N, C-alpha and C positions, 0 to 999 in steps of 0.2 A: 411606147411612141411611134409614131410613124409618119410619114410625109407625104403630103395630098397636094396633087395637081388642080391648080384654082380651074373652077368653072370659065370664067371669063377670059384672064390672063390666064395663058396654058405655060407655067412654071411652076416648078413646086415650093411648097414651104413646110419646115416640122411643124407635125401640130402633134398635142395631147392628149391622149384618148382616157375617157370615162365612160362605163358605165351608168346610165341615168337613177336615179333612184327610185325609179319606176319599175326598169328592170325593161324598158320598153324604145329605149332610146340610148344612143351613143354618141355623147355630147365631145367636142373636141375644142381644144383651147389654142392659142397661139403661144405661149410660155406653162410650164409645169406651172408657177405659182399665179396663174390668171385667175381671178376672181366670176370673171364674165366669160361663158364659152365665146367663142366665133361662131357653133353653130352646131347641128345635130342633125343625126342620121336617126330615122324615124324606122327602128328594125322589124315594127308590125309590116312595114310597106317594103323591106327589101323581100327582091326577087330571085339573087343570086347573088353568090361571094364565088370567085374563082379567081384560079392562078392565070396571071396572063403573060406571057412569053415576048407578045409582041407591042412595041409600046415608042412613041417617037419622042425620042430621047435624044439632048445634045450631046450626052455623057454615055456612054455606053451601062458606064457602072450604076447609071440610074435607072436603067433595064433588070436589075439583078434585083430580088424579091417582089416583083410586083404582082398587084393583084387588085381586082375592081369589085368595087360594091355596087349593085346595081338596084336601083329604084328605080318605078315609074318616073321620078321628078328628074332624076341626075344620074349618071352614072359615076361614082367615086373612084376616081383612080389616084392605089397607094400602093407605097413602097417602103416594106419594113425594113429594119438594121440588119436583120438577119433571115434567112429562109427558115430557119424554126418558126421566128415569129410571123411571116408568111403563111408557114403551113397553119399554125393555129388562128389566124383570124379566118384562114377559108375552111379548114376542119372545126374546128372548135376545141 
């Protein structure tokens, strides 16, 4: 699980991520048991994944383990529960 900052409303929401059956998309869900994804990231379009220490956060705890997933359409601002999880997202 990771937390995503919304594209329109700049607040963070907990999301659960899975690799799509095609191994080309990362699906995200509002809850662990949801059958319908809230959205997806097309992995073929990802141009960069990087740790990002600079973040606009009302709570400095939100700035920990922060990383970005960049596509031409959108930059996904995410943060993981642990630094190890964030490193795994970035380094694979």
